[in-house]
N, CA, C and O of each residue as an XYZ file, in Angstrom:
880
protein
N     -25.634     -4.916      8.858
C     -25.659     -5.503      7.508
C     -24.861     -4.643      6.510
O     -24.156     -5.169      5.649
N     -24.987     -3.318      6.640
C     -24.287     -2.425      5.721
C     -22.773     -2.571      5.872
O     -22.030     -2.430      4.901
N     -22.321     -2.856      7.102
C     -20.893     -3.022      7.328
C     -20.385     -4.311      6.678
O     -19.274     -4.360      6.152
N     -21.210     -5.342      6.724
C     -20.857     -6.599      6.069
C     -20.742     -6.380      4.560
O     -19.825     -6.887      3.914
N     -21.695     -5.611      4.007
C     -21.687     -5.330      2.569
C     -20.419     -4.592      2.169
O     -19.817     -4.894      1.138
N     -20.017     -3.633      2.978
C     -18.814     -2.875      2.644
C     -17.548     -3.699      2.867
O     -16.554     -3.512      2.164
N     -17.578     -4.597      3.826
C     -16.437     -5.500      4.012
C     -16.269     -6.379      2.777
O     -15.150     -6.617      2.322
N     -17.391     -6.858      2.239
C     -17.350     -7.664      1.018
C     -16.871     -6.834     -0.170
O     -16.160     -7.338     -1.039
N     -17.265     -5.555     -0.203
C     -16.799     -4.663     -1.268
C     -15.283     -4.471     -1.199
O     -14.598     -4.468     -2.222
N     -14.779     -4.313      0.009
C     -13.338     -4.140      0.192
C     -12.590     -5.368     -0.321
O     -11.621     -5.254     -1.072
N     -13.057     -6.539      0.096
C     -12.393     -7.787     -0.310
C     -12.474     -7.973     -1.822
O     -11.486     -8.336     -2.460
N     -13.653     -7.725     -2.392
C     -13.829     -7.910     -3.837
C     -12.993     -6.921     -4.627
O     -12.371     -7.297     -5.621
N     -12.967     -5.664     -4.205
C     -12.156     -4.653     -4.892
C     -10.684     -5.029     -4.840
O      -9.963     -4.868     -5.824
N     -10.240     -5.526     -3.697
C      -8.853     -5.957     -3.562
C      -8.542     -7.106     -4.518
O      -7.500     -7.107     -5.174
N      -9.441     -8.079     -4.597
C      -9.217     -9.236     -5.470
C      -9.218     -8.832     -6.948
O      -8.454     -9.378     -7.744
N     -10.077     -7.876     -7.312
C     -10.100     -7.389     -8.698
C      -8.759     -6.754     -9.051
O      -8.195     -7.029    -10.110
N      -8.252     -5.906     -8.163
C      -6.967     -5.240     -8.410
C      -5.833     -6.263     -8.406
O      -4.943     -6.207     -9.254
N      -5.863     -7.191     -7.458
C      -4.829     -8.218     -7.377
C      -4.773     -9.047     -8.654
O      -3.689     -9.346     -9.154
N      -5.930     -9.418     -9.181
C      -5.969    -10.226    -10.393
C      -5.305     -9.501    -11.570
O      -4.760    -10.130    -12.478
N      -5.363     -8.163    -11.534
C      -4.723     -7.394    -12.588
C      -3.211     -7.513    -12.581
O      -2.569     -7.277    -13.604
N      -2.629     -7.878    -11.439
C      -1.178     -8.019    -11.338
C      -0.702     -9.443    -11.589
O       0.502     -9.697    -11.622
N      -1.631    -10.372    -11.765
C      -1.276    -11.776    -11.923
C      -1.332    -12.200    -13.381
O      -1.808    -11.467    -14.248
N      -0.836    -13.397    -13.624
C      -0.867    -13.983    -14.954
C      -1.548    -15.348    -14.867
O      -1.740    -15.884    -13.775
N      -1.908    -15.897    -16.006
C      -2.490    -17.233    -16.006
C      -3.623    -17.377    -17.005
O      -4.228    -16.395    -17.433
N      -3.896    -18.630    -17.369
C      -4.922    -18.904    -18.375
C      -6.315    -18.539    -17.892
O      -7.195    -18.256    -18.706
N      -6.530    -18.542    -16.583
C      -7.853    -18.292    -16.015
C      -8.062    -16.832    -15.608
O      -9.086    -16.492    -15.015
N      -7.097    -15.973    -15.926
C      -7.170    -14.581    -15.468
C      -8.433    -13.889    -15.959
O      -9.105    -13.216    -15.177
N      -8.772    -14.039    -17.234
C      -9.962    -13.378    -17.787
C     -11.237    -13.899    -17.138
O     -12.152    -13.130    -16.845
N     -11.293    -15.221    -16.913
C     -12.483    -15.801    -16.286
C     -12.645    -15.328    -14.845
O     -13.750    -15.026    -14.394
N     -11.518    -15.269    -14.134
C     -11.566    -14.790    -12.747
C     -12.025    -13.344    -12.701
O     -12.826    -12.961    -11.848
N     -11.511    -12.547    -13.625
C     -11.894    -11.132    -13.684
C     -13.393    -10.995    -13.954
O     -14.058    -10.140    -13.369
N     -13.918    -11.836    -14.839
C     -15.351    -11.786    -15.155
C     -16.186    -12.147    -13.936
O     -17.193    -11.497    -13.655
N     -15.768    -13.187    -13.210
C     -16.501    -13.609    -12.011
C     -16.477    -12.525    -10.947
O     -17.506    -12.210    -10.350
N     -15.297    -11.953    -10.711
C     -15.178    -10.904     -9.703
C     -15.987     -9.667    -10.087
O     -16.553     -9.000     -9.221
N     -16.041     -9.362    -11.376
C     -16.835     -8.219    -11.831
C     -18.313     -8.444    -11.576
O     -19.031     -7.520    -11.196
N     -18.765     -9.667    -11.785
C     -20.172    -10.004    -11.520
C     -20.464     -9.888    -10.029
O     -21.501     -9.358     -9.629
N     -19.544    -10.388     -9.213
C     -19.722    -10.301     -7.755
C     -19.767     -8.844     -7.314
O     -20.612     -8.463     -6.504
N     -18.860     -8.031     -7.843
C     -18.829     -6.610     -7.487
C     -20.118     -5.918     -7.902
O     -20.681     -5.134     -7.137
N     -20.579     -6.201     -9.097
C     -21.830     -5.607     -9.575
C     -22.992     -6.046     -8.698
O     -23.872     -5.247     -8.379
N     -22.994     -7.319     -8.307
C     -24.066     -7.815     -7.437
C     -24.086     -7.109     -6.092
O     -25.155     -6.795     -5.568
N     -22.906     -6.858     -5.528
C     -22.829     -6.153     -4.251
C     -23.343     -4.719     -4.380
O     -24.039     -4.226     -3.492
N     -23.003     -4.052     -5.480
C     -23.472     -2.684     -5.684
C     -24.977     -2.637     -5.876
O     -25.650     -1.758     -5.338
N     -25.505     -3.583     -6.643
C     -26.967     -3.660     -6.824
C     -27.640     -3.934     -5.493
O     -28.695     -3.375     -5.194
N     -27.014     -4.811     -4.682
C     -27.561     -5.113     -3.365
C     -27.643     -3.892     -2.473
O     -28.599     -3.730     -1.715
N     -26.625     -3.022     -2.565
C     -26.641     -1.784     -1.773
C     -27.820     -0.900     -2.173
O     -28.482     -0.314     -1.316
N     -28.078     -0.806     -3.475
C     -29.235     -0.030     -3.942
C     -30.533     -0.663     -3.467
O     -31.437      0.033     -3.006
N     -30.626     -1.995     -3.581
C     -31.881     -2.687     -3.290
C     -32.224     -2.680     -1.801
O     -33.384     -2.502     -1.430
N     -31.228     -2.872     -0.957
C     -31.500     -3.045      0.474
C     -31.353     -1.755      1.287
O     -31.967     -1.616      2.345
N     -30.545     -0.817      0.798
C     -30.253      0.352      1.627
C     -30.612      1.687      0.977
O     -30.419      2.743      1.579
N     -31.134      1.642     -0.254
C     -31.554      2.876     -0.902
C     -30.509      3.443     -1.848
O     -29.356      3.011     -1.880
N     -30.956      4.429     -2.617
C     -30.084      4.951     -3.672
C     -28.877      5.706     -3.133
O     -27.806      5.675     -3.739
N     -29.041      6.391     -1.990
C     -27.903      7.121     -1.423
C     -26.785      6.167     -1.017
O     -25.608      6.410     -1.284
N     -27.182      5.077     -0.367
C     -26.193      4.075      0.033
C     -25.571      3.422     -1.195
O     -24.389      3.077     -1.189
N     -26.371      3.251     -2.253
C     -25.863      2.654     -3.481
C     -24.825      3.528     -4.160
O     -23.769      3.051     -4.575
N     -25.136      4.817     -4.268
C     -24.186      5.757     -4.883
C     -22.910      5.833     -4.043
O     -21.804      5.865     -4.584
N     -23.072      5.860     -2.724
C     -21.912      5.881     -1.833
C     -21.049      4.643     -2.033
O     -19.820      4.712     -2.028
N     -21.721      3.509     -2.208
C     -20.994      2.249     -2.406
C     -20.190      2.275     -3.704
O     -19.069      1.769     -3.750
N     -20.754      2.859     -4.752
C     -20.032      2.958     -6.026
C     -18.769      3.802     -5.859
O     -17.688      3.426     -6.313
N     -18.929      4.947     -5.199
C     -17.781      5.832     -4.978
C     -16.724      5.134     -4.127
O     -15.532      5.174     -4.434
N     -17.183      4.495     -3.056
C     -16.240      3.840     -2.150
C     -15.565      2.638     -2.804
O     -14.430      2.310     -2.457
N     -16.236      1.980     -3.738
C     -15.622      0.846     -4.441
C     -14.377      1.308     -5.188
O     -13.356      0.621     -5.198
N     -14.474      2.496     -5.824
C     -13.304      3.059     -6.504
C     -12.218      3.430     -5.495
O     -11.031      3.208     -5.736
N     -12.638      3.996     -4.364
C     -11.674      4.371     -3.322
C     -10.976      3.126     -2.783
O      -9.756      3.112     -2.617
N     -11.761      2.077     -2.511
C     -11.177      0.833     -2.005
C     -10.140      0.281     -2.985
O      -9.076     -0.184     -2.577
N     -10.458      0.337     -4.272
C      -9.543     -0.187     -5.290
C      -8.242      0.612     -5.332
O      -7.157      0.043     -5.448
N      -8.362      1.943     -5.236
C      -7.171      2.803     -5.269
C      -6.297      2.548     -4.040
O      -5.076      2.428     -4.148
N      -6.936      2.469     -2.875
C      -6.186      2.240     -1.631
C      -5.546      0.857     -1.630
O      -4.450      0.676     -1.100
N      -6.230     -0.119     -2.224
C      -5.734     -1.499     -2.213
C      -4.620     -1.738     -3.213
O      -3.924     -2.749     -3.121
N      -4.431     -0.829     -4.173
C      -3.487     -1.069     -5.268
C      -2.061     -1.370     -4.806
O      -1.493     -2.361     -5.266
N      -1.449     -0.574     -3.923
C      -0.079     -0.897     -3.490
C       0.007     -2.253     -2.787
O       0.946     -3.014     -3.019
N      -0.967     -2.555     -1.932
C      -0.964     -3.837     -1.228
C      -1.171     -4.991     -2.206
O      -0.542     -6.041     -2.079
N      -2.064     -4.789     -3.191
C      -2.310     -5.824     -4.184
C      -1.071     -6.063     -5.040
O      -0.765     -7.204     -5.388
N      -0.356     -4.990     -5.379
C       0.873     -5.135     -6.162
C       1.900     -5.957     -5.399
O       2.543     -6.840     -5.966
N       2.050     -5.666     -4.120
C       2.996     -6.417     -3.292
C       2.586     -7.884     -3.177
O       3.427     -8.779     -3.257
N       1.285     -8.121     -2.987
C       0.794     -9.498     -2.897
C       0.998    -10.233     -4.221
O       1.332    -11.417     -4.237
N       0.795     -9.518     -5.330
C       0.986    -10.127     -6.638
C       2.424    -10.559     -6.852
O       2.678    -11.644     -7.376
N       3.372     -9.713     -6.449
C       4.791    -10.056     -6.563
C       5.105    -11.304     -5.752
O       5.837    -12.182     -6.209
N       4.550    -11.381     -4.552
C       4.802    -12.538     -3.685
C       4.210    -13.812     -4.285
O       4.849    -14.864     -4.274
N       2.998    -13.716     -4.803
C       2.351    -14.886     -5.398
C       3.093    -15.363     -6.643
O       3.279    -16.563     -6.840
N       3.514    -14.422     -7.480
C       4.251    -14.796     -8.681
C       5.608    -15.398     -8.332
O       6.097    -16.298     -9.015
N       6.205    -14.890     -7.261
C       7.490    -15.429     -6.838
C       7.377    -16.863     -6.364
O       8.342    -17.623     -6.440
N       6.197    -17.240     -5.871
C       5.989    -18.600     -5.380
C       5.729    -19.595     -6.510
O       5.647    -20.798     -6.265
N       5.599    -19.105     -7.743
C       5.336    -20.004     -8.864
C       6.614    -20.571     -9.457
O       6.558    -21.354    -10.405
N       7.753    -20.196     -8.922
C       9.029    -20.707     -9.419
C       9.886    -19.593     -9.980
O       9.387    -18.526    -10.337
N      11.188    -19.852    -10.053
C      12.108    -18.842    -10.576
C      12.615    -17.956     -9.458
O      12.051    -17.952     -8.364
N      13.675    -17.204     -9.721
C      14.256    -16.336     -8.692
C      13.346    -15.183     -8.326
O      12.557    -14.711     -9.144
N      13.463    -14.738     -7.096
C      12.668    -13.609     -6.630
C      13.556    -12.714     -5.790
O      14.407    -13.199     -5.044
N      13.367    -11.431     -5.906
C      14.179    -10.489     -5.155
C      13.322     -9.512     -4.393
O      12.189     -9.821     -4.021
N      13.865     -8.326     -4.159
C      13.158     -7.305     -3.389
C      12.028     -6.690     -4.215
O      12.142     -6.538     -5.432
N      10.961     -6.347     -3.547
C       9.798     -5.734     -4.197
C      10.170     -4.368     -4.775
O      10.701     -3.515     -4.064
N       9.894     -4.163     -6.048
C      10.269     -2.917     -6.718
C       9.329     -1.776     -6.336
O       9.765     -0.636     -6.180
N       8.059     -2.077     -6.188
C       7.068     -1.048     -5.901
C       6.441     -0.511     -7.171
O       6.943     -0.749     -8.270
N       5.358      0.206     -7.023
C       4.679      0.812     -8.166
C       5.479      2.011     -8.675
O       6.235      2.612     -7.913
N       5.324      2.366     -9.948
C       6.060      3.522    -10.478
C       5.577      4.818     -9.833
O       4.433      4.891     -9.387
N       6.429      5.841     -9.777
C       5.989      7.151     -9.279
C       4.794      7.644    -10.102
O       4.649      7.270    -11.266
N       3.938      8.480     -9.505
C       2.737      8.948    -10.218
C       3.020      9.550    -11.592
O       2.281      9.293    -12.543
N       4.086     10.350    -11.706
C       4.395     10.978    -13.004
C       4.722      9.926    -14.055
O       4.250     10.014    -15.188
N       5.526      8.933    -13.687
C       5.875      7.867    -14.620
C       4.656      7.010    -14.941
O       4.499      6.552    -16.073
N       3.798      6.792    -13.957
C       2.583      6.005    -14.189
C       1.674      6.682    -15.213
O       1.099      6.019    -16.075
N       1.546      8.018    -15.113
C       0.708      8.749    -16.075
C       1.292      8.661    -17.486
O       0.563      8.460    -18.458
N       2.605      8.813    -17.587
C       3.259      8.715    -18.889
C       3.081      7.314    -19.460
O       2.815      7.153    -20.652
N       3.227      6.309    -18.615
C       3.115      4.925    -19.060
C       1.736      4.625    -19.624
O       1.611      3.900    -20.611
N       0.704      5.176    -19.006
C      -0.661      4.952    -19.503
C      -0.830      5.516    -20.907
O      -1.541      4.938    -21.730
N      -0.182      6.636    -21.181
C      -0.261      7.217    -22.526
C       0.595      6.450    -23.527
O       0.292      6.426    -24.720
N       1.660      5.826    -23.042
C       2.527      5.063    -23.933
C       1.917      3.733    -24.330
O       2.098      3.276    -25.459
N       1.194      3.110    -23.411
C       0.627      1.788    -23.667
C      -0.411      1.847    -24.781
O      -1.152      2.826    -24.882
N      -0.476      0.815    -25.618
C      -1.469      0.778    -26.696
C      -2.884      0.831    -26.122
O      -3.102      0.375    -24.999
N      -3.860      1.379    -26.870
C      -5.251      1.385    -26.415
C      -5.709     -0.017    -26.060
O      -5.341     -0.985    -26.726
N      -6.523     -0.128    -24.996
C      -6.919     -1.451    -24.518
C      -8.165     -2.005    -25.195
O      -8.711     -3.013    -24.747
N      -8.620     -1.368    -26.261
C      -9.776     -1.882    -26.998
C      -9.662     -1.480    -28.461
O      -8.991     -0.506    -28.800
N     -10.326     -2.242    -29.318
C     -10.307     -1.945    -30.749
C     -10.956     -0.595    -31.021
O     -10.494      0.154    -31.882
N     -12.027     -0.279    -30.290
C     -12.729      0.992    -30.496
C     -11.805      2.175    -30.215
O     -11.769      3.135    -30.984
N     -11.055      2.104    -29.105
C     -10.152      3.196    -28.752
C      -9.021      3.314    -29.771
O      -8.598      4.416    -30.122
N      -8.537      2.162    -30.240
C      -7.467      2.181    -31.227
C      -7.945      2.807    -32.532
O      -7.242      3.611    -33.143
N      -9.163      2.423    -32.955
C      -9.729      2.972    -34.186
C      -9.952      4.471    -34.061
O      -9.658      5.232    -34.983
N     -10.476      4.889    -32.907
C     -10.730      6.322    -32.667
C      -9.435      7.113    -32.727
O      -9.402      8.211    -33.282
N      -8.364      6.562    -32.157
C      -7.081      7.256    -32.151
C      -6.517      7.365    -33.567
O      -5.973      8.405    -33.939
N      -6.645      6.299    -34.357
C      -6.144      6.309    -35.726
C      -6.901      7.313    -36.588
O      -6.303      8.055    -37.367
N      -8.241      7.326    -36.435
C      -9.069      8.214    -37.249
C      -8.860      9.686    -36.871
O      -8.963     10.573    -37.719
N      -8.569      9.931    -35.600
C      -8.393     11.314    -35.141
C      -7.005     11.853    -35.466
O      -6.752     13.052    -35.349
N      -6.100     10.950    -35.877
C      -4.739     11.387    -36.172
C      -3.974     11.802    -34.924
O      -3.049     12.610    -34.996
N      -4.358     11.253    -33.792
C      -3.727     11.628    -32.525
C      -2.271     11.175    -32.490
O      -1.943     10.079    -32.944
N      -1.404     12.022    -31.949
C       0.001     11.664    -31.759
C       0.293     11.476    -30.272
O       1.356     11.850    -29.777
N      -0.676     10.889    -29.577
C      -0.570     10.678    -28.129
C       0.702      9.916    -27.767
O       1.405     10.285    -26.826
N       0.997      8.851    -28.516
C       2.155      8.030    -28.205
C       3.456      8.808    -28.384
O       4.374      8.675    -27.574
N       3.540      9.614    -29.433
C       4.758     10.391    -29.668
C       4.979     11.405    -28.554
O       6.100     11.573    -28.073
N       3.911     12.077    -28.146
C       4.023     13.046    -27.049
C       4.425     12.337    -25.754
O       5.219     12.857    -24.970
N       3.867     11.145    -25.541
C       4.191     10.399    -24.328
C       5.650      9.960    -24.330
O       6.295      9.964    -23.281
N       6.179      9.582    -25.491
C       7.595      9.203    -25.569
C       8.500     10.396    -25.246
O       9.514     10.246    -24.564
N       8.128     11.571    -25.737
C       8.903     12.770    -25.402
C       8.822     13.063    -23.913
O       9.809     13.455    -23.291
N       7.628     12.867    -23.345
C       7.454     13.081    -21.902
C       8.288     12.087    -21.103
O       8.841     12.436    -20.060
N       8.381     10.849    -21.587
C       9.197      9.834    -20.909
C      10.667     10.241    -20.926
O      11.357     10.136    -19.912
N      11.140     10.701    -22.066
C      12.545     11.122    -22.163
C      12.811     12.336    -21.288
O      13.869     12.436    -20.666
N      11.853     13.261    -21.237
C      11.984     14.418    -20.345
C      12.066     13.959    -18.885
O      12.865     14.468    -18.099
N      11.219     12.984    -18.547
C      11.188     12.455    -17.184
C      12.546     11.846    -16.829
O      13.072     12.069    -15.739
N      13.102     11.079    -17.757
C      14.392     10.436    -17.516
C      15.503     11.475    -17.339
O      16.319     11.379    -16.422
N      15.518     12.466    -18.228
C      16.582     13.470    -18.176
C      16.452     14.400    -16.976
O      17.408     15.085    -16.611
N      15.267     14.427    -16.359
C      15.081     15.257    -15.167
C      15.618     14.575    -13.904
O      15.737     15.203    -12.852
N      15.939     13.287    -14.022
C      16.434     12.529    -12.866
C      17.956     12.582    -12.831
O      18.611     12.217    -13.808
N      18.512     13.025    -11.736
C      19.969     13.079    -11.589
C      20.569     11.679    -11.648
O      21.662     11.498    -12.184
N      19.863     10.680    -11.099
C      20.370      9.310    -11.128
C      20.458      8.792    -12.563
O      21.429      8.133    -12.935
N      19.446      9.093    -13.353
C      19.456      8.652    -14.750
C      20.536      9.395    -15.527
O      21.246      8.792    -16.331
N      20.665     10.696    -15.293
C      21.700     11.472    -15.975
C      23.096     10.943    -15.632
O      23.990     10.933    -16.478
N      23.270     10.507    -14.387
C      24.557      9.959    -13.963
C      24.875      8.679    -14.739
O      26.010      8.478    -15.173
N      23.873      7.816    -14.910
C      24.071      6.583    -15.680
C      24.366      6.920    -17.138
O      25.231      6.305    -17.761
N      23.648      7.895    -17.675
C      23.872      8.295    -19.067
C      25.295      8.806    -19.263
O      25.944      8.471    -20.255
N      25.783      9.612    -18.327
C      27.157     10.125    -18.427
C      28.166      8.983    -18.345
O      29.181      8.984    -19.041
N      27.870      8.009    -17.484
C      28.774      6.876    -17.293
C      28.985      6.098    -18.586
O      30.084      5.611    -18.854
N      27.924      5.982    -19.388
C      27.996      5.180    -20.611
C      27.986      6.041    -21.880
O      27.939      5.508    -22.989
N      28.029      7.348    -21.725
C      28.018      8.224    -22.881
C      26.710      8.167    -23.654
O      26.692      8.363    -24.869
N      25.621      7.900    -22.951
C      24.313      7.779    -23.593
C      23.672      9.155    -23.766
O      23.912     10.067    -22.975
N      22.870      9.289    -24.791
C      22.163     10.537    -25.076
C      20.653     10.296    -25.040
O      20.192      9.171    -24.843
N      19.913     11.354    -25.230
C      18.451     11.245    -25.318
C      18.060     10.291    -26.451
O      17.127      9.499    -26.315
N      18.782     10.377    -27.562
C      18.506      9.490    -28.696
C      18.803      8.038    -28.333
O      18.131      7.126    -28.814
N      19.805      7.824    -27.488
C      20.119      6.466    -27.031
C      18.938      5.871    -26.269
O      18.552      4.724    -26.498
N      18.375      6.656    -25.368
C      17.231      6.185    -24.590
C      16.023      5.933    -25.481
O      15.298      4.956    -25.296
N      15.812      6.818    -26.446
C      14.683      6.654    -27.364
C      14.803      5.363    -28.160
O      13.829      4.626    -28.313
N      15.997      5.093    -28.665
C      16.228      3.878    -29.446
C      16.105      2.634    -28.567
O      15.580      1.609    -29.002
N      16.589      2.731    -27.342
C      16.502      1.612    -26.406
C      15.046      1.300    -26.087
O      14.647      0.136    -26.052
N      14.257      2.340    -25.855
C      12.833      2.149    -25.590
C      12.163      1.450    -26.783
O      11.400      0.501    -26.606
N      12.454      1.924    -27.980
C      11.830      1.353    -29.173
C      12.208     -0.117    -29.354
O      11.358     -0.936    -29.706
N      13.455     -0.449    -29.122
C      13.910     -1.825    -29.297
C      13.318     -2.745    -28.231
O      13.042     -3.913    -28.505
N      13.124     -2.232    -27.029
C      12.498     -3.038    -25.972
C      11.044     -3.359    -26.327
O      10.574     -4.475    -26.106
N      10.344     -2.374    -26.877
C       8.959     -2.609    -27.295
C       8.911     -3.714    -28.347
O       8.084     -4.622    -28.263
N       9.784     -3.636    -29.322
C       9.817     -4.633    -30.397
C      10.202     -6.009    -29.873
O       9.800     -7.026    -30.438
N      10.986     -6.045    -28.786
C      11.440     -7.324    -28.225
C      10.428     -7.944    -27.278
O      10.656     -9.041    -26.767
N       9.305     -7.257    -27.032
C       8.260     -7.831    -26.185
C       8.065     -7.171    -24.841
O       7.254     -7.630    -24.036
N       8.805     -6.086    -24.581
C       8.678     -5.401    -23.290
C       7.596     -4.326    -23.299
O       7.418     -3.622    -22.304
N       6.872     -4.191    -24.408
C       5.762     -3.236    -24.440
C       4.520     -3.849    -23.830
O       3.515     -4.051    -24.512
N       4.594     -4.141    -22.551
C       3.504     -4.796    -21.831
C       3.503     -4.344    -20.375
O       4.484     -3.800    -19.867
N       2.356     -4.589    -19.713
C       2.234     -4.266    -18.292
C       2.633     -5.474    -17.453
O       2.278     -6.605    -17.782
N       3.366     -5.238    -16.379
C       3.714     -6.285    -15.425
C       4.061     -5.621    -14.099
O       4.858     -4.683    -14.059
N       3.470     -6.101    -13.027
C       3.756     -5.531    -11.716
C       3.363     -4.080    -11.574
O       3.907     -3.372    -10.727
N       2.412     -3.617    -12.399
C       1.995     -2.214    -12.352
C       2.874     -1.299    -13.175
O       2.660     -0.087    -13.184
N       3.861     -1.852    -13.870
C       4.777     -1.065    -14.689
C       4.537     -1.337    -16.168
O       4.250     -2.469    -16.559
N       4.657     -0.285    -16.997
C       4.757     -0.494    -18.431
C       6.236     -0.712    -18.678
O       7.025      0.232    -18.636
N       6.615     -1.964    -18.936
C       7.994     -2.411    -18.808
C       8.990     -1.609    -19.636
O      10.034     -1.205    -19.123
N       8.684     -1.376    -20.900
C       9.650     -0.673    -21.750
C       9.925      0.737    -21.242
O      11.026      1.255    -21.425
N       8.934      1.367    -20.604
C       9.128      2.712    -20.051
C       9.921      2.670    -18.751
O      10.901      3.398    -18.596
N       9.502      1.825    -17.823
C      10.192      1.754    -16.530
C      11.627      1.280    -16.682
O      12.489      1.638    -15.879
N      11.891      0.471    -17.711
C      13.238     -0.072    -17.899
C      14.284      1.012    -18.104
O      15.428      0.861    -17.674
N      13.901      2.109    -18.759
C      14.871      3.191    -18.983
C      14.710      4.318    -17.966
O      15.474      5.283    -17.980
N      13.724      4.198    -17.091
C      13.452      5.262    -16.118
C      13.987      4.941    -14.728
O      13.906      5.779    -13.830
N      14.535      3.740    -14.536
C      15.142      3.356    -13.263
C      16.641      3.170    -13.490
O      17.031      2.529    -14.466
N      17.485      3.709    -12.625
C      18.939      3.668    -12.860
C      19.519      2.267    -12.952
O      20.376      2.018    -13.800
N      19.077      1.343    -12.101
C      19.644     -0.004    -12.106
C      19.364     -0.727    -13.419
O      20.255     -1.353    -13.992
N      18.115     -0.637    -13.894
C      17.778     -1.322    -15.140
C      18.412     -0.629    -16.341
O      18.849     -1.296    -17.279
N      18.467      0.687    -16.323
C      19.100      1.403    -17.436
C      20.587      1.074    -17.487
O      21.137      0.858    -18.567
N      21.233      1.035    -16.341
C      22.668      0.700    -16.304
C      22.900     -0.702    -16.878
O      23.850     -0.925    -17.629
N      22.026     -1.638    -16.518
C      22.150     -3.001    -17.019
C      21.983     -3.038    -18.537
O      22.754     -3.696    -19.235
N      20.973     -2.331    -19.043
C      20.702     -2.358    -20.484
C      21.800     -1.682    -21.295
O      22.068     -2.075    -22.431
N      22.433     -0.672    -20.719
C      23.511      0.008    -21.430
C      24.824     -0.772    -21.356
O      25.723     -0.576    -22.174
N      24.918     -1.649    -20.373
C      26.163     -2.395    -20.174
C      26.223     -3.671    -21.006
O      27.298     -4.043    -21.477
N      25.092     -4.349    -21.196
C      25.106     -5.643    -21.876
C      24.988     -5.464    -23.392
O      24.478     -4.439    -23.844
N      25.444     -6.429    -24.180
C      25.280     -6.354    -25.642
C      23.829     -6.600    -26.033
O      23.185     -7.519    -25.527
N      23.331     -5.781    -26.925
C      21.946     -5.923    -27.406
C      21.947     -5.872    -28.931
O      21.196     -5.117    -29.548
N      22.796     -6.683    -29.510
C      22.984     -6.639    -30.953
C      22.107     -7.638    -31.705
O      21.701     -7.378    -32.838
N      21.815     -8.773    -31.084
C      21.014     -9.797    -31.760
C      19.608     -9.828    -31.189
O      19.338     -9.276    -30.122
N      18.710    -10.494    -31.929
C      17.328    -10.607    -31.463
C      17.256    -11.399    -30.153
O      16.493    -11.043    -29.255
N      18.049    -12.469    -30.042
C      18.034    -13.268    -28.818
C      18.484    -12.443    -27.613
O      17.931    -12.577    -26.522
N      19.481    -11.598    -27.813
C      19.941    -10.744    -26.716
C      18.865     -9.750    -26.303
O      18.677     -9.493    -25.114
N      18.160     -9.193    -27.279
C      17.086     -8.243    -26.987
C      15.930     -8.914    -26.264
O      15.410     -8.393    -25.277
N      15.533    -10.081    -26.769
C      14.420    -10.810    -26.147
C      14.795    -11.226    -24.729
O      13.968    -11.155    -23.820
N      16.040    -11.659    -24.537
C      16.490    -12.036    -23.201
C      16.470    -10.854    -22.240
O      16.077    -10.993    -21.082
N      16.899     -9.681    -22.728
C      16.884     -8.475    -21.893
C      15.452     -8.063    -21.560
O      15.155     -7.670    -20.432
N      14.565     -8.157    -22.557
C      13.160     -7.802    -22.320
C      12.541     -8.726    -21.275
O      11.802     -8.270    -20.403
N      12.839    -10.014    -21.362
C      12.316    -10.978    -20.383
C      12.844    -10.667    -18.986
O      12.105    -10.752    -18.005
N      14.114    -10.309    -18.898
C      14.691     -9.972    -17.596
C      14.041     -8.718    -17.013
O      13.848     -8.623    -15.800
N      13.704     -7.758    -17.874
C      13.020     -6.559    -17.400
C      11.632     -6.900    -16.854
O      11.215     -6.379    -15.820
N      10.928     -7.777    -17.559
C       9.582     -8.177    -17.113
C       9.655     -8.839    -15.748
O       8.903     -8.472    -14.845
N      10.549     -9.809    -15.582
C      10.631    -10.517    -14.302
C      11.129     -9.599    -13.185
O      10.757     -9.769    -12.024
N      11.968     -8.632    -13.538
C      12.470     -7.693    -12.520
C      11.337     -6.855    -11.942
O      11.202     -6.741    -10.724
N      10.524     -6.268    -12.816
C       9.461     -5.400    -12.319
C       8.232     -6.190    -11.855
O       7.424     -5.682    -11.078
N       8.095     -7.407    -12.323
C       6.930     -8.202    -11.947
C       7.124     -8.907    -10.618
O       6.195     -8.997     -9.815
N       8.344     -9.412    -10.383
C       8.561    -10.186     -9.140
C       9.819     -9.808     -8.394
O      10.177    -10.467     -7.418
N      10.503     -8.756     -8.831
C      11.675     -8.280     -8.116
C      12.945     -9.047     -8.396
O      13.913     -8.926     -7.645
N      12.970     -9.842     -9.465
C      14.169    -10.585     -9.816
C      15.332     -9.626    -10.076
O      15.175     -8.705    -10.877
N      16.476     -9.798     -9.444
C      17.621     -8.895     -9.664
C      18.024     -8.872    -11.142
O      17.976     -9.903    -11.813
N      18.415     -7.720    -11.642
C      18.810     -7.633    -13.053
C      20.229     -8.164    -13.253
O      20.573     -8.627    -14.340
N      21.037     -8.098    -12.221
C      22.435     -8.567    -12.355
C      22.502    -10.063    -12.091
O      23.581    -10.653    -12.152
């Protein structure tokens, strides 16, 4: 019975993570249902197998979710690609260093966290932007693209800011789009090559970045 419970935990944890990579009007409702199911399974472990098994189940639920993340990201790309539109090669999740920076760059996910950050006078976002630029300049591939187009650190900073304003300050495919867009050579080369003078051009570029990292759509 305990093995069945853990099999259900694995499946539920995978579905919770997978739902995070998808889009749709029912996403919040699905997440709520899966959260209830997950909570029910954890309570069941406590009720039927004791507190030690329950605590173990809680720990393993987090482990299952972490292990399932790359597979869920790949499945999410495939599912989104089947909804229409071009699809290309799977981009993959961002490197751990970029993922950590992206989490600091993204806006707080709740009003309470946003209020706390404002009241504390935290400059978390500014530090994260500097860390992103440091990350980019530490990459030989990115430096090569910058040399090719005569781009500077200030160029990348301005590009990041304009992408956020154009709608790329969002998560898709496990990437914080405005950050990953300047941290990968192919996308940075594309953004430095095309004109980004009008709002329509910026919005179009931001949309292309989202679809690229979300479903692998080629940037060219």
